[in-house]
N, C-alpha and C positions, 0 to 999 in steps of 0.2 A: 751312505745309501747302503743298504740293505737287497741284494742283489739273487734273487730264489729264480731256480731254474722251473720255467714255467712248463705247465703239464700241456698247453696246445688246444685247454676247456674254455669256454667263458665261463665265469664267474656263474651265473644260473645255472650250469650243466655242472659241475663243482658244489653249486648248493642241495642239486637234486640227488647226486652220485651221493653226499654225505649223509641225506636225509634219513635213510632206511639201513647206515652202516652201523651194523651193532658196534665195532671195538672205541668206536666214539660217542654214543649213547649214553643218556643219561637219565633218562627214562624211556617206558611201555606201555605200550596199548595192547590189551587182552582182548581179543574176539574168537570166544571160543575154543577150540584147542592152538591155535596162534596166538603167537608174542611177535609185533612189532616195533624194534628199537625205533627209538626216534628222539628229538632233542628239543630241550625243555626252550630252548632259544628262539629254536626257529617258532614252535608251537604257542608260545604267548606273542609273539611279533607278530601271527596271523592271526587269532583267535582269542575275543574276548575271555570267552567262558575260561580258559587254556591261562590267561595272566592272572584273572583273579585265585584260580584256586591253587596256581604255582609261584606265585606269587609272594608277598609278603605275609598271609595265612598261612603256618604251617599245620592245621590242625586237621584237616584234611585228611583222608586213610589214604587215599591216592599217594597222597608226600610223601608220609612217612612210609611206605612200601616200596615207593619207585616204581609202580602202577596200577595205569585207570584199567579196570575192569570194562568193555563193554559186553552188557548180554543183549541188544535188543540189535547190534547189526553181526551178521555174518562177515569171516574172513575176509571173504570174496568182495563182499560188499567194500570193507575197509581197503584193499589192495587197492581199488580202482582214484584212493581218494591219494 
């Protein structure tokens, strides 16, 4: 059995901390002049649109570029999500 040291945080807290951690992100959402590092796994688990976009169909430009550009939402609004 693998015995790893616990951080003292719950799994939910760890996931929240990981969500915007750039070093392990594999996708970005761009709003205005800001980019938010995100994780495809979390996006596709929570939102059907991302599951479709980032799933098996690689024809979306966002998938090829690794960046989803959102032009109708401000960075301030995006931070609240």
